Each structure stands twice: as C-alpha cells, then as structure tokens.
C-alpha positions as CSV (number, residue, x, y, z in Angstrom):
1,M,56.3,89.5,21.2
2,S,53.4,87.5,21.4
3,L,50.8,87.2,18.3
4,S,48.1,85.1,19.9
5,H,45.2,85.9,21.5
6,H,44.7,85.1,25.2
7,P,41.1,84.0,25.7
8,L,40.3,83.5,29.6
9,V,39.4,79.7,28.7
10,D,42.7,79.0,27.4
11,E,44.4,81.1,30.3
12,F,42.1,79.2,32.9
13,P,40.9,75.9,31.3
14,E,40.4,73.9,34.6
15,H,37.8,76.9,35.1
16,K,36.2,76.6,31.8
17,D,32.7,75.9,33.3
18,T,32.9,78.5,36.3
19,I,33.8,80.9,33.6
20,H,30.9,80.2,31.6
21,Q,28.4,80.1,34.8
22,L,29.7,83.5,35.7
23,K,29.2,85.1,32.4
24,L,25.6,83.6,32.3
25,N,24.9,84.6,35.7
26,N,27.2,87.6,36.9
27,P,26.6,90.9,34.7
28,H,29.8,92.5,36.2
29,F,31.9,89.3,35.3
30,R,30.6,89.6,32.1
31,R,31.5,93.1,31.3
32,L,34.9,92.7,32.7
33,T,35.5,89.5,30.4
34,H,33.9,91.4,27.3
35,E,36.4,94.4,28.1
36,Y,39.5,91.9,28.7
37,E,38.5,90.4,25.0
38,G,38.3,93.6,23.7
39,L,41.7,95.0,24.9
40,D,43.1,91.2,24.0
41,K,41.6,91.7,20.6
42,S,43.3,95.3,20.2
43,I,47.0,94.4,21.6
44,V,46.9,91.2,19.1
45,R,45.9,93.7,16.2
46,A,48.4,96.1,17.0
47,E,51.5,93.3,17.2
48,Q,50.5,92.0,13.7
49,G,50.5,95.5,12.4
50,I,46.6,95.5,11.6
51,E,46.5,98.7,14.1
52,T,48.6,101.4,14.6
53,M,49.5,102.5,18.0
54,N,52.4,104.0,19.8
55,D,54.2,101.7,22.2
56,D,53.2,103.5,25.4
57,Y,49.8,102.9,24.6
58,L,50.3,99.4,23.9
59,S,52.2,98.7,27.1
60,E,49.2,100.5,29.0
61,I,46.6,98.3,27.2
62,K,49.0,95.3,28.2
63,K,49.1,96.4,31.6
64,E,44.8,96.6,31.7
65,R,44.5,93.6,30.1
66,L,46.5,91.9,33.0
67,H,45.2,93.8,35.7
68,L,41.7,92.8,34.6
69,K,42.7,89.1,34.2
70,D,43.7,89.1,37.9
71,I,40.3,90.6,38.6
72,I,38.5,88.0,36.9
73,Y,40.8,85.5,38.1
74,Q,39.8,86.1,41.7
75,M,36.2,86.3,40.5
76,I,36.9,82.6,39.3
77,K,38.5,81.5,42.5
78,N,35.5,83.0,44.7
79,P,32.1,82.8,42.5
80,T,30.1,84.0,45.3
C-alpha cells in the first residue's frame, strides 16, 4: 500500500513547464488538477489512518484519481 502523495509534477517531471503554463492559462485544466490533488490527499490520509473510509469508497476514489490523471496527461500532451 502506497503512503505517499502523487503530485503531477512528480508523475510527469518532463512536463513540469507545460503543467505550470496550463494551470496558469487553462481554467478547466486548473480545476482538474485541483480535483486530482484533493483526491490524492484524501487517499494518502486514508492510507495513513488519519481519515476513515471504507475499502469500496477508497477503491472508487483511487479509480477516479487515475481517470483524472489520464485526462490531465492527454491535456499535457496536447496543450492547444
């Protein structure tokens, strides 16, 4: 079980500048990254025992975080 955060700049270090520019200039991208970061924090807090949530819910938010990561990656690859 992973107990560490998964910041986008660590997940995609080669795209650090693109991520920064998209956060500044694209409100939709900024909203998606904010949602991703919120889910990531909740997952880590649950895995550390700081927050209590059932396993089914934890599994669902992990899937949602992965789904958001996929969408974000597509936006990074095609930042038009």
